[in-house]
Backbone as JSON Lines, residues from 0, in Angstrom:
{"i":0,"aa":"M","n":[178.34,127.22,211.17],"ca":[177.07,126.75,210.99],"c":[176.74,125.72,211.89]}
{"i":1,"aa":"G","n":[175.82,125.7,212.74],"ca":[175.67,124.8,213.84],"c":[175.38,123.4,213.39]}
{"i":2,"aa":"A","n":[175.04,122.6,214.67],"ca":[174.55,121.08,214.15],"c":[173.21,120.92,213.53]}
{"i":3,"aa":"V","n":[172.38,121.85,213.66],"ca":[171.14,121.67,213.53],"c":[171.22,121.96,212.06]}
{"i":4,"aa":"E","n":[172.05,123.41,211.83],"ca":[171.9,123.49,210.17],"c":[172.6,122.24,209.58]}
{"i":5,"aa":"K","n":[173.32,121.65,209.64],"ca":[173.83,120.41,208.92],"c":[173.11,119.79,208.73]}
{"i":6,"aa":"R","n":[172.28,119.24,210.17],"ca":[171.59,118.42,209.26],"c":[170.57,118.67,208.44]}
{"i":7,"aa":"R","n":[170.11,119.95,208.72],"ca":[169.41,120.72,207.45],"c":[169.88,120.32,206.0]}
{"i":8,"aa":"M","n":[171.4,120.63,205.94],"ca":[172.2,121.14,204.98],"c":[171.72,119.5,204.24]}
{"i":9,"aa":"A","n":[171.93,118.37,204.99],"ca":[172.51,117.41,204.36],"c":[171.38,116.99,203.98]}
{"i":10,"aa":"S","n":[170.21,116.85,204.67],"ca":[168.7,116.66,204.46],"c":[168.01,117.07,203.05]}
{"i":11,"aa":"L","n":[168.23,118.73,202.76],"ca":[167.95,118.97,201.39],"c":[168.79,118.65,200.55]}
{"i":12,"aa":"A","n":[171.01,117.91,200.55],"ca":[171.05,117.88,199.6],"c":[170.44,116.14,199.02]}
{"i":13,"aa":"G","n":[170.09,115.64,200.37],"ca":[169.55,114.04,200.33],"c":[168.2,114.24,199.38]}
{"i":14,"aa":"V","n":[167.2,115.04,199.71],"ca":[165.81,115.09,199.04],"c":[166.62,115.71,197.46]}
{"i":15,"aa":"I","n":[167.53,116.15,197.22],"ca":[167.77,116.95,196.0],"c":[168.27,115.82,194.89]}
{"i":16,"aa":"A","n":[169.19,115.37,195.66],"ca":[169.71,113.9,194.58],"c":[168.71,112.88,194.56]}
{"i":17,"aa":"T","n":[167.48,112.54,195.33],"ca":[166.76,111.73,194.89],"c":[166.03,112.38,193.89]}
{"i":18,"aa":"A","n":[165.13,113.95,194.02],"ca":[164.69,114.17,192.98],"c":[165.42,114.2,192.41]}
{"i":19,"aa":"A","n":[166.91,114.07,191.62],"ca":[167.74,114.14,190.49],"c":[167.38,112.71,189.39]}
{"i":20,"aa":"A","n":[167.21,111.62,190.64],"ca":[167.51,110.47,189.95],"c":[166.03,110.61,189.72]}
{"i":21,"aa":"L","n":[165.09,110.88,190.74],"ca":[163.74,110.45,189.92],"c":[163.68,110.7,188.61]}
{"i":22,"aa":"E","n":[164.38,112.11,188.24],"ca":[163.88,112.65,186.84],"c":[164.35,112.06,185.89]}
{"i":23,"aa":"D","n":[165.6,111.02,186.33],"ca":[166.16,110.91,185.47],"c":[165.75,108.86,185.51]}
{"i":24,"aa":"V","n":[164.54,108.61,185.84],"ca":[164.67,106.76,186.13],"c":[164.88,106.29,185.01]}
{"i":25,"aa":"S","n":[164.03,107.24,183.52],"ca":[163.98,106.68,182.68],"c":[165.09,105.98,181.91]}
{"i":26,"aa":"V","n":[166.43,106.24,182.51],"ca":[167.97,106.3,181.77],"c":[167.83,104.52,182.7]}
{"i":27,"aa":"F","n":[167.1,104.15,183.43],"ca":[167.1,102.71,183.4],"c":[166.41,101.77,183.37]}
{"i":28,"aa":"A","n":[165.11,101.98,182.53],"ca":[164.31,101.48,181.66],"c":[165.31,101.07,180.15]}
{"i":29,"aa":"H","n":[164.75,99.97,179.77],"ca":[165.1,99.81,178.47],"c":[163.61,99.35,177.32]}
{"i":30,"aa":"S","n":[163.85,99.3,176.19],"ca":[162.32,99.03,175.7],"c":[162.65,97.89,174.66]}
{"i":31,"aa":"A","n":[161.68,97.69,174.21],"ca":[161.33,96.46,173.63],"c":[161.32,96.45,172.33]}
{"i":32,"aa":"N","n":[161.45,95.37,171.48],"ca":[162.57,95.31,170.17],"c":[161.34,96.59,169.14]}
{"i":33,"aa":"S","n":[159.99,96.91,169.7],"ca":[159.14,97.24,168.81],"c":[159.68,98.83,169.1]}
{"i":34,"aa":"G","n":[160.26,98.81,170.48],"ca":[160.27,100.62,170.59],"c":[159.41,100.89,171.55]}
{"i":35,"aa":"W","n":[158.29,100.34,172.63],"ca":[157.63,100.81,173.35],"c":[159.08,100.77,174.97]}
{"i":36,"aa":"T","n":[158.87,101.81,175.57],"ca":[159.93,101.5,176.91],"c":[159.23,100.6,177.58]}
{"i":37,"aa":"Y","n":[159.84,99.5,178.46],"ca":[158.94,98.85,179.74],"c":[159.13,100.08,180.81]}
{"i":38,"aa":"P","n":[158.1,99.93,182.07],"ca":[158.27,100.52,183.07],"c":[159.29,100.37,183.82]}
{"i":39,"aa":"P","n":[160.03,101.83,184.16],"ca":[161.49,101.13,185.08],"c":[161.51,100.14,186.39]}
{"i":40,"aa":"A","n":[159.7,100.66,186.6],"ca":[159.86,99.58,188.16],"c":[160.51,97.84,187.45]}
{"i":41,"aa":"C","n":[160.3,97.45,186.29],"ca":[160.17,96.47,185.67],"c":[161.57,95.9,185.04]}
{"i":42,"aa":"C","n":[162.49,96.75,184.95],"ca":[163.68,96.35,184.89],"c":[164.93,97.42,184.68]}
{"i":43,"aa":"D","n":[166.18,96.88,184.92],"ca":[167.16,97.36,185.53],"c":[167.92,98.28,184.02]}
{"i":44,"aa":"G","n":[167.8,98.43,182.87],"ca":[167.69,99.22,181.84],"c":[168.31,98.81,180.79]}
{"i":45,"aa":"D","n":[169.23,97.24,181.15],"ca":[169.98,96.88,180.0],"c":[169.73,95.99,178.98]}
{"i":46,"aa":"P","n":[169.47,96.7,177.67],"ca":[169.13,96.33,176.74],"c":[169.3,94.86,176.29]}
{"i":47,"aa":"S","n":[170.39,95.02,176.51],"ca":[171.01,92.81,175.89],"c":[170.97,92.05,177.49]}
{"i":48,"aa":"T","n":[171.29,92.27,178.25],"ca":[170.71,91.08,179.68],"c":[169.88,91.9,180.54]}
{"i":49,"aa":"G","n":[168.89,92.65,179.69],"ca":[167.58,92.95,180.91],"c":[166.78,91.97,180.87]}
{"i":50,"aa":"E","n":[165.67,92.28,182.09],"ca":[165.04,91.3,182.36],"c":[163.9,90.56,181.72]}
{"i":51,"aa":"C","n":[163.02,92.35,180.8],"ca":[161.82,92.0,180.49],"c":[162.62,91.77,178.39]}
{"i":52,"aa":"G","n":[161.53,91.05,178.03],"ca":[161.63,90.51,176.35],"c":[160.18,89.83,176.18]}
{"i":53,"aa":"S","n":[159.57,90.26,174.76],"ca":[158.68,89.69,174.29],"c":[159.08,88.24,174.45]}
{"i":54,"aa":"I","n":[157.6,87.22,174.54],"ca":[157.52,86.09,174.86],"c":[156.58,85.21,173.8]}
{"i":55,"aa":"P","n":[156.83,84.17,173.01],"ca":[155.55,83.72,172.3],"c":[153.81,83.62,172.6]}
{"i":56,"aa":"S","n":[153.26,84.23,172.16],"ca":[152.03,83.58,172.71],"c":[151.32,82.67,172.58]}
{"i":57,"aa":"V","n":[152.32,81.26,172.06],"ca":[152.11,80.15,172.13],"c":[152.13,79.22,173.87]}
{"i":58,"aa":"T","n":[153.33,80.64,174.69],"ca":[153.35,79.61,176.11],"c":[152.24,80.39,176.97]}
{"i":59,"aa":"V","n":[151.22,81.52,176.26],"ca":[150.8,81.79,177.17],"c":[148.95,81.19,177.74]}
{"i":60,"aa":"T","n":[148.73,80.56,178.36],"ca":[147.24,80.08,178.02],"c":[146.66,80.97,179.13]}
{"i":61,"aa":"P","n":[145.13,81.37,179.22],"ca":[144.14,81.6,179.92],"c":[143.78,80.91,180.67]}
{"i":62,"aa":"Q","n":[143.88,81.15,182.05],"ca":[142.95,80.53,183.29],"c":[141.95,81.32,183.51]}
{"i":63,"aa":"P","n":[140.61,80.51,184.02],"ca":[140.13,81.35,185.25],"c":[140.09,83.01,185.23]}
{"i":64,"aa":"D","n":[141.4,82.44,186.21],"ca":[141.73,83.47,187.2],"c":[142.83,84.17,187.41]}
{"i":65,"aa":"G","n":[143.67,84.04,185.98],"ca":[144.81,84.46,185.28],"c":[145.53,83.42,184.7]}
{"i":66,"aa":"Y","n":[146.87,83.66,183.82],"ca":[147.35,83.43,183.21],"c":[148.74,82.45,183.11]}
{"i":67,"aa":"V","n":[148.37,81.03,182.36],"ca":[149.56,80.55,183.04],"c":[150.93,80.5,181.4]}
{"i":68,"aa":"I","n":[152.15,80.76,181.94],"ca":[152.84,80.87,181.22],"c":[154.15,80.34,181.45]}
{"i":69,"aa":"I","n":[154.42,79.29,180.2],"ca":[155.62,78.27,180.4],"c":[156.51,78.64,179.31]}
{"i":70,"aa":"L","n":[157.79,78.97,179.78],"ca":[158.88,79.69,179.23],"c":[159.61,78.27,179.18]}
{"i":71,"aa":"R","n":[160.69,78.19,177.83],"ca":[161.66,77.25,177.85],"c":[162.87,78.14,177.24]}
{"i":72,"aa":"P","n":[163.5,77.34,177.41],"ca":[164.98,77.96,177.08],"c":[164.88,78.5,175.36]}
{"i":73,"aa":"G","n":[164.82,79.59,174.96],"ca":[164.95,80.58,173.85],"c":[163.88,81.44,173.43]}
{"i":74,"aa":"D","n":[162.47,81.16,174.89],"ca":[161.42,81.63,174.58],"c":[161.74,83.12,175.33]}
{"i":75,"aa":"H","n":[162.89,83.46,175.78],"ca":[163.01,84.63,176.62],"c":[164.85,84.79,176.71]}
{"i":76,"aa":"R","n":[165.3,85.67,176.63],"ca":[166.93,85.4,176.79],"c":[167.59,85.1,178.08]}
{"i":77,"aa":"K","n":[166.56,85.31,178.94],"ca":[167.59,84.87,180.52],"c":[166.75,83.32,181.39]}
{"i":78,"aa":"V","n":[165.46,82.45,180.51],"ca":[165.54,81.44,180.8],"c":[166.49,80.61,180.04]}
{"i":79,"aa":"T","n":[166.8,79.42,181.06],"ca":[168.07,78.43,180.77],"c":[167.18,77.32,180.54]}
{"i":80,"aa":"H","n":[165.94,77.05,181.33],"ca":[165.47,75.92,181.9],"c":[163.78,75.9,182.1]}
{"i":81,"aa":"K","n":[162.86,74.91,181.7],"ca":[161.63,75.16,181.34],"c":[161.41,75.83,183.12]}
{"i":82,"aa":"N","n":[160.2,77.14,182.8],"ca":[159.83,77.76,183.95],"c":[158.2,77.92,183.78]}
{"i":83,"aa":"R","n":[157.53,77.41,184.9],"ca":[156.33,77.33,185.13],"c":[156.22,79.56,185.82]}
{"i":84,"aa":"Y","n":[154.42,80.08,185.45],"ca":[154.74,81.23,186.16],"c":[152.97,81.33,186.01]}
{"i":85,"aa":"F","n":[152.48,81.95,186.77],"ca":[151.1,82.5,186.99],"c":[151.01,83.98,187.19]}
{"i":86,"aa":"V","n":[150.06,84.43,186.31],"ca":[149.94,86.25,186.53],"c":[148.81,86.01,186.82]}
{"i":87,"aa":"P","n":[148.06,86.28,187.95],"ca":[146.24,86.8,187.95],"c":[146.02,88.18,187.2]}
{"i":88,"aa":"Y","n":[144.65,88.03,187.02],"ca":[144.69,88.87,185.82],"c":[144.85,90.34,186.27]}
{"i":89,"aa":"A","n":[144.42,90.84,187.78],"ca":[144.67,91.65,187.86],"c":[146.33,92.86,187.82]}
{"i":90,"aa":"S","n":[147.33,91.59,187.9],"ca":[148.6,91.96,187.84],"c":[149.21,92.28,186.77]}
{"i":91,"aa":"V","n":[148.31,91.82,185.46],"ca":[148.63,92.33,183.76],"c":[148.45,93.51,184.09]}
{"i":92,"aa":"S","n":[149.54,94.06,183.12],"ca":[149.82,95.6,182.39],"c":[149.28,95.08,181.25]}
{"i":93,"aa":"P","n":[149.06,96.13,180.22],"ca":[148.49,96.07,178.88],"c":[149.86,96.57,178.24]}
{"i":94,"aa":"S","n":[149.99,95.42,176.95],"ca":[151.52,95.73,176.01],"c":[150.98,96.81,175.67]}
{"i":95,"aa":"G","n":[152.13,97.21,174.93],"ca":[152.56,98.54,174.64],"c":[152.68,98.42,172.61]}
{"i":96,"aa":"D","n":[152.66,97.09,172.07],"ca":[153.05,96.51,170.78],"c":[152.15,95.74,170.66]}
{"i":97,"aa":"G","n":[151.23,94.99,171.12],"ca":[150.24,94.14,171.2],"c":[151.04,92.68,170.9]}
{"i":98,"aa":"N","n":[152.02,92.79,172.04],"ca":[152.52,91.03,171.83],"c":[152.86,91.07,173.41]}
{"i":99,"aa":"F","n":[152.24,89.96,173.39],"ca":[153.12,89.37,175.08],"c":[154.33,89.9,175.74]}
{"i":100,"aa":"H","n":[154.42,90.09,176.66],"ca":[156.02,90.48,177.32],"c":[155.82,90.06,178.44]}
{"i":101,"aa":"I","n":[157.44,89.76,179.18],"ca":[157.48,89.19,180.5],"c":[159.14,89.88,181.52]}
{"i":102,"aa":"C","n":[159.2,90.16,182.74],"ca":[159.52,90.84,182.95],"c":[159.94,89.68,184.22]}
{"i":103,"aa":"L","n":[161.52,89.24,183.64],"ca":[162.0,88.15,185.36],"c":[163.02,89.08,185.95]}
{"i":104,"aa":"H","n":[162.79,88.94,187.1],"ca":[163.83,89.63,188.23],"c":[163.36,89.01,189.77]}
{"i":105,"aa":"P","n":[164.44,88.7,190.26],"ca":[165.44,88.97,190.32],"c":[166.51,87.5,189.69]}
{"i":106,"aa":"N","n":[165.77,86.79,189.55],"ca":[166.34,85.2,188.3],"c":[165.08,85.17,187.35]}
{"i":107,"aa":"E","n":[165.54,84.47,186.71],"ca":[164.53,83.54,185.56],"c":[163.27,82.74,186.43]}
{"i":108,"aa":"E","n":[163.65,82.34,187.91],"ca":[162.26,81.33,188.66],"c":[161.15,82.83,188.99]}
{"i":109,"aa":"H","n":[161.42,84.32,188.76],"ca":[160.19,84.78,189.46],"c":[159.97,86.32,188.42]}
{"i":110,"aa":"E","n":[158.57,86.09,187.81],"ca":[158.0,87.57,186.87],"c":[157.97,88.42,187.82]}
{"i":111,"aa":"N","n":[158.05,90.07,187.05],"ca":[158.49,91.28,188.04],"c":[157.01,91.79,187.28]}
{"i":112,"aa":"C","n":[157.21,91.78,185.62],"ca":[155.93,92.17,185.54],"c":[155.5,91.25,184.11]}
{"i":113,"aa":"F","n":[154.29,91.46,183.87],"ca":[153.54,90.78,182.75],"c":[152.5,91.3,181.9]}
{"i":114,"aa":"F","n":[153.05,91.76,180.65],"ca":[152.33,92.38,179.41],"c":[151.54,91.64,178.48]}
{"i":115,"aa":"A","n":[150.02,92.1,178.21],"ca":[149.12,91.27,177.47],"c":[148.95,92.43,176.35]}
{"i":116,"aa":"P","n":[148.25,91.92,175.05],"ca":[147.91,92.72,174.48],"c":[146.28,93.1,175.03]}
{"i":117,"aa":"A","n":[145.92,93.98,174.85],"ca":[144.81,94.38,174.54],"c":[143.48,93.66,175.0]}
{"i":118,"aa":"E","n":[143.67,93.3,173.49],"ca":[142.57,91.88,172.72],"c":[142.18,91.07,174.38]}
{"i":119,"aa":"A","n":[143.74,90.42,174.54],"ca":[143.82,89.25,175.56],"c":[143.52,89.66,176.99]}
{"i":120,"aa":"M","n":[142.82,90.54,177.01],"ca":[143.16,90.84,178.45],"c":[141.2,91.41,178.97]}
């Protein structure tokens, strides 16, 4: 086998491995307590320490251009101190269970995904 064939085989193996990983991407997502699954891009899949979780509706305030979310310890499993987030309406996804949810990643200072009930959008 020549150098060109070896490169093609290595490239093909990489494509196959990537396709297999994408097929099983749901393994890395985790579910809300209600049972709907957060999109894989929002979380790393660990249900006990995952970035996503429901939050109390009283922590969410609609503004003219988006939502202001103020979380305190106890509102979300990753929150250790008071945090303020702003999510433009264009970045809000519909919630799968009628509750507000937020995914904090890579740490509690940054929201990665935010979900709102359909009637609040």
